N, C-alpha and C positions, 0 to 999 in steps of 0.2 A: 099261724105265727109267721110263715114265710110271706104271706100276703101283707101282713102288718109291716114287716121290714121293708117291703117294696114301697108301701105307702109312705113310710117315714123317710126313706131315701128320696122319693119323689118330692116330698114337702121341702126337705133340706135343699135339694137342687133348685127348686122353684124360688126359695128365699134367696139363695146365692145369685141366681139369674136376675131376679128383680133388683137386688142390691147392685149388681154390676151395671145394669142398665141405668139405674139412678146415678151412679158415679160417672158413667160415660156422659150422660146428659149434663151433669153439673160441670164437667170439664169442658164440654163442647160449646155450651151456650153462655153468653154473658150479656143478657138483655138489660136495656135501660128503660125504666118506666118513670123516670123522674124528669128528664129533660124533654118536655113536650111542648108543642106549639098549639095554642088554642085554635079552634077551627076558624074563627073570624080573623086570625092573625096570619094565616097561611099566605104565601105569595099569590099574587093575582094569577088566575088560571089553573090553580090546583084545587081539586075537590076531594073532600074526605068521604070515603065510603066504608060501610060496614057490611060484611057478609057472614053467613053461617056455614060452618063446615059440616061434614056428614055426622060428626059426633057432637054437634050442636054447640060449638065454640064460636063466639063472635070475634072475628078478626078484622083489623083495620087495614084499609088500603088508601093510597093516595092516587087519584086519577087525574092525569093531565091530558085533556082532550086537545087534538090538533084539528083545526078547522079544515074540512074537506078531505081528510085522510080516511081511508078505509082499512088501514092496517094498525096493528098495535103490538107493543113490546111489553111483556110481563117481566118485571125485574125482581129477582130474588137476591137479597143482600147478604153480607157476611155475618159472622157470629156475634159481633159486639155492637153496642149502641142500639139504634132503632132506625126506622125508615126516614125520620126527619134528617138524620145525618147524611142521607143519600139524596137529598133534594137537588143539589147541584148536578149530580149525574142524571137524575130524572129530567131536569130541565134541558140538559145538553142533548139527551136522546130526542126530546120533543123538537128541538131545533132542527133535527134531521127530517122533520115532516111526518112523524108517526105519533099516534096516540100512545100513551104510556100508563101502565099501572105499576106502582111500587108496593110491594107486599110487606106488611108488618106481621111477622110470625106470632103465633100464640105466645103470650108472656112478654112480648115486646111492645113498646109504645103504649097505645091504648087498647091493644088486643087482650082478650080474656085468656085464662088458662096459664099453663106452664109449658115451656118448650121441651120437646123430646123429638127424637128422630122420627118416630112413627107419627107424631103430631104434626110436624112441619110438612111431612108428605101429604097429609090430609089437607093442610092449608093450601098447598100447591094445587091439588086436584080441585079444591073448591074455587080457587081464583080462576083457573082455566075454564071451569064450567060457567062461572059468572061472566067472564069475558065473551064466551061464545054464545051462551043462551040468554044471559041477562042484558049484555050490551049489544049482542047481535053480530059480533065479528065472525067472519068465515074462518074456520080453522086454518086454512092455507094462507091467511093473512096475519097469523099470530106468530111472533118470534118470541121464544123463551130465552131469557138472559139470566145466567147465574154467575155470581161472584163469590169465590172462596167457598165457605160451607154452603152458600146458596147454589153452588153447582150440584150438590147432592139433591136438592129439591128440583132443580131444573132438569136434571137427567131423569129422575124418578117420574116427574110429571110428563116428560116427553116420550117415555117408552111407548112404543106401538102406535103413537099418534101421527096423524097426517097433518102436521102443522107446517108453517112456512120455513122454519129453521130454528137452530139452537146455537146460542153463543155461550161459551164457557170461558171465564177469566180466572186464572190461577186455580184450576180444579185439583182436588185431591183424588187419589186412587181408592183409598179405603181408610177406615179407622185404625186398623193395625199399622199400615204404612205411615200414617200421620203420627201415631204414638212413637214409632221408631224414629221418625224425623225430629220429634220433639225431645229425644233423649230418654224416652220412657220405655225402653225395650224390655225391662224387667217386669213390666205390668201390661204388656200388650195383650195377654190372654183376656184381660178385662174387656177389651174392645170387641172381641168376638167377630161377628160378621157385620159390624156397624158401618154405615156410610160407604157401602161397597159400590162405588161408582163404576169401577172397572168391569165388574161382572154384568152390569146393566148396559154397557155400551153396545153389546150385540143386539139389543132391542131398540136402538135408535135408528130410525129409517129416514131421517131428514137431513138436509144440508147442515154442515157443522163448521163453526169457527172457534178455534182455541187460541187464547192469548196468554202468554206467560213471560215473566221476567227472569233473566238468567241469574240474578242475585237475590231471588226470593228466599228469605230466611225463615218464613213461616211454612209455606208449602213448596217444597223443592221444585225447581224447574223440570226435573226428570219426571215428576208425576204428571205434569201437563202434557209432556211429550208422550208418555205411556198411554194416557187417555186418548190422545190423537191417533197414535199408532194402532190402537185397538178398534178404532172406528172404521166401518166398511162402507161409508157413504161419501158423497161429494163433500170434500173437506178442505180446510185451509188452516195452517198453523202460523201464528205470528210470534216470533221470538224477539223480545225487546231487551237488547243488551244493556246490562247495568241496572235494570229496574228491580226494585225490591217489592215486597208484597203490598205495602200501603201507599207507595208513591207512583205506582204504575199508571194510574189514570190522570194524574195531575202533573207531576214533574216531567213525565214522558208523554204528555197529551198529544204532541204532534206525531208520535208514532202509534199511539193507542187508539185515538178516535177515528182516523181516516179508514182503517180496514173495517171498522164497525159500520161506518156510513156506507161503504161500498157493499158490504154484506146485506144491509137493509135495502139498498137500491135493487139488488139482484133478486133477493128472496122474499122481500115483503112488498114488492111491486112499487 
């Protein structure tokens, strides 16, 4: 009888845990699978690629080759829309003389599956493997770039890796901290240990650039600073006064893009 009670408790706990993860994923991800660009309508110089993850999910990437460049940036975008909405940023990065891969997470754009924290981490690993083994780029010529929730993929993918560097724009510290910042302190227990960027920073061994706006109303400026403060590598922090979460790369482009270019020059060769 005692063993049966233990089994029942374990089953209930598992159901609650699965339910919490499902709710967290629903709140965290807002994919767009409707506003798509046909392959033959993509801007000139952008190639559509599909790769398989370790759990056999086919995900979409946009590849922007740069003639004569032996380095590459892997770009992980934020939680809403899809990779097509980031084409201007991908093009701007290529203007800096680097190859670029923009990743469409599972459940986004033309990628298969449904988004989840565990799933997008698998997507990140698959793309890094594709870039180094499939496209043949040396790991030390790879820069991983994460924006907003994309910083969780960027940090997770970069752990223990000897890549060229890591760029984090408006990074969050953890799911719990983000829930508190969004005014949901009463349900932070649902977040558990999700999206725990802060705990992973000790595993980052490569040069780091962090950029954050002081007026960010989605992911507070203090989170970006805390991520930076917990890094023990060659690092630089760019504070952009007045910038909010979604206007930092456009309205403040003269403050935003130059440090990224400088970082690429130094760490991507």
